[in-house]
C-alpha positions as a printed NumPy array, in Angstrom:
array([[  0.   ,   0.   ,   0.   ],
       [  2.778,   2.446,   0.853],
       [  4.245,   2.246,  -2.679],
       [  0.798,   2.746,  -4.224],
       [ -0.195,   6.092,  -2.686],
       [ -1.306,   4.339,   0.529],
       [ -4.317,   2.839,  -1.232],
       [ -6.073,  -0.288,   0.032],
       [ -8.226,  -0.135,  -3.101],
       [ -8.475,   2.408,  -5.913],
       [ -9.09 ,   5.928,  -4.541],
       [ -9.242,   4.745,  -0.909],
       [ -6.131,   6.029,   0.874],
       [ -5.764,   4.397,   4.277],
       [ -2.261,   5.687,   4.987],
       [ -0.028,   8.372,   3.535],
       [  1.984,   6.733,   0.778],
       [  4.032,   7.526,  -2.287],
       [  4.115,   6.624,  -5.959],
       [  6.931,   4.119,  -6.096],
       [  5.853,   1.621,  -8.724],
       [  8.569,   2.257, -11.335],
       [ 10.586,  -0.87 , -12.131],
       [ 13.982,  -1.064, -13.87 ],
       [ 12.559,  -1.802, -17.318],
       [ 10.191,   1.163, -17.158],
       [ 13.028,   3.38 , -15.95 ],
       [ 15.181,   2.343, -18.916],
       [ 12.421,   3.12 , -21.402],
       [ 11.665,   6.46 , -19.764],
       [ 15.342,   7.393, -19.851],
       [ 15.201,   7.164, -23.647],
       [ 11.784,   8.827, -23.904],
       [ 12.991,  11.81 , -21.864],
       [ 15.008,  12.917, -24.898],
       [ 11.666,  13.632, -26.621],
       [ 10.022,  15.346, -23.652],
       [  9.645,  18.752, -25.335],
       [  7.936,  17.175, -28.363],
       [  5.609,  15.19 , -26.084],
       [  4.656,  18.354, -24.206],
       [  4.004,  20.198, -27.471],
       [  1.77 ,  17.355, -28.702],
       [ -0.261,  17.473, -25.494],
       [ -0.541,  21.268, -25.669],
       [ -1.75 ,  21.001, -29.271],
       [ -4.406,  18.451, -28.257],
       [ -5.482,  20.702, -25.365],
       [ -5.8  ,  23.605, -27.794],
       [ -8.159,  21.567, -29.965],
       [-10.273,  20.653, -26.925],
       [-10.232,  24.3  , -25.793],
       [-11.429,  25.586, -29.157],
       [-14.294,  23.079, -29.185],
       [-15.512,  23.779, -25.651],
       [-14.698,  27.46 , -25.111],
       [-17.826,  29.498, -24.544],
       [-20.015,  26.498, -23.723],
       [-21.714,  27.408, -20.442],
       [-22.   ,  23.749, -19.455],
       [-18.212,  23.246, -19.592],
       [-15.339,  24.953, -17.819],
       [-12.014,  24.253, -19.53 ],
       [ -8.709,  24.042, -17.623],
       [ -7.36 ,  27.363, -16.354],
       [ -4.05 ,  28.659, -17.702],
       [ -1.863,  31.128, -15.899],
       [ -0.306,  33.831, -18.066],
       [  3.115,  33.41 , -16.481],
       [  3.485,  29.657, -16.97 ],
       [  2.757,  26.814, -19.362],
       [  0.697,  23.678, -18.866],
       [  1.958,  20.213, -19.835],
       [ -1.481,  18.564, -19.709],
       [ -0.786,  15.326, -17.94 ],
       [ -4.595,  15.358, -17.785],
       [ -7.241,  17.428, -19.544],
       [ -9.959,  17.878, -16.961],
       [-13.287,  19.544, -17.624],
       [-15.666,  20.909, -15.024],
       [-19.23 ,  20.066, -16.026],
       [-21.732,  22.699, -14.932],
       [-25.304,  21.559, -14.255],
       [-24.671,  18.217, -15.957],
       [-24.635,  14.754, -14.398],
       [-20.944,  13.912, -14.717],
       [-21.459,  10.206, -14.05 ],
       [-23.982,   9.952, -16.892],
       [-21.553,  11.662, -19.266],
       [-18.82 ,   9.264, -18.137],
       [-21.093,   6.266, -18.832],
       [-22.245,   7.589, -22.224],
       [-18.652,   8.128, -23.306],
       [-17.743,   4.605, -22.185],
       [-20.648,   3.195, -24.214],
       [-19.046,   4.812, -27.285],
       [-15.626,   3.358, -26.476],
       [-14.239,   6.668, -25.192],
       [-12.238,   6.356, -21.987],
       [-12.673,   9.168, -19.495],
       [-11.502,   9.279, -15.919],
       [-12.897,  10.472, -12.637],
       [ -9.818,  11.154, -10.552],
       [-10.142,  11.54 ,  -6.802],
       [-13.871,  10.849,  -6.412],
       [-13.252,  10.931,  -2.668],
       [-11.544,  14.184,  -1.676],
       [ -8.352,  14.01 ,   0.359],
       [ -9.907,  15.579,   3.456],
       [-12.391,  12.67 ,   3.611],
       [ -9.776,   9.917,   3.278],
       [ -9.061,   7.518,   6.125],
       [ -5.388,   8.534,   6.128],
       [ -6.338,  11.886,   7.694],
       [ -8.82 ,  10.583,  10.305],
       [ -6.248,  10.659,  13.09 ],
       [ -5.946,  14.463,  12.83 ],
       [ -9.527,  14.812,  14.13 ],
       [ -9.944,  18.136,  12.336],
       [-13.454,  19.44 ,  11.797],
       [-13.511,  21.524,   8.623],
       [-15.632,  22.163,   5.597],
       [-14.292,  22.277,   2.033],
       [-17.445,  22.867,  -0.032],
       [-15.631,  23.746,  -3.271],
       [-13.555,  20.58 ,  -3.097],
       [-16.617,  18.495,  -2.263],
       [-18.497,  20.022,  -5.188],
       [-15.679,  19.462,  -7.672],
       [-15.497,  15.745,  -6.858],
       [-18.911,  15.372,  -8.513],
       [-18.276,  17.721, -11.459],
       [-14.863,  17.017, -12.958],
       [-14.118,  14.577, -15.754],
       [-10.793,  13.971, -17.499],
       [-10.76 ,  13.34 , -21.224],
       [ -8.281,  11.221, -23.167],
       [ -4.964,  13.063, -23.285],
       [ -1.771,  11.637, -24.712],
       [  0.864,  12.436, -27.278],
       [ -0.546,  10.212, -30.017],
       [ -4.098,  11.64 , -30.137],
       [ -5.111,  12.039, -33.744],
       [ -7.4  ,  14.779, -35.005],
       [-10.105,  12.301, -36.057],
       [-10.082,  10.735, -32.604],
       [-10.416,  14.148, -31.02 ],
       [-13.322,  15.087, -33.311],
       [-15.082,  11.887, -32.247],
       [-14.469,  12.6  , -28.537],
       [-15.572,  16.232, -28.863],
       [-18.74 ,  15.314, -30.763],
       [-19.608,  12.714, -28.119],
       [-19.107,  15.214, -25.287],
       [-21.22 ,  17.867, -27.001],
       [-23.903,  15.28 , -27.733],
       [-24.043,  14.447, -24.011],
       [-24.713,  18.094, -23.19 ],
       [-27.864,  18.384, -25.3  ]])
């Protein structure tokens, strides 16, 4: 559990852990792939730009925020769905063969690993976001046709 973020099962963190699952073979491959890191980042930024253009101005979607004084590498492309049942969108996308992810459905302040602090607090924004955010496919090999299919499916879900 310690090497897997302290998880007893997916998204249930019983203890504070770390991400320590990299084996020697993966490390060797990543050492070579690091030489192409700038190109990988550019490919992700291009894909994010296509998503942005498709969703910008849609009141039912909030696209990822960008700070003017930094760049984003888009490990994930996470939308905030406004007034839409996120779980239904997730299921509809899956029925079309489109993988989407719901990361951290249980917020950190409600995880068992923090119970021992016995802190009574309210984080309403965090609690709200755990029911609204959905991450779309994001990787360096996304093709334009794939993205058009994903975008059309998302927009269809919002009707």
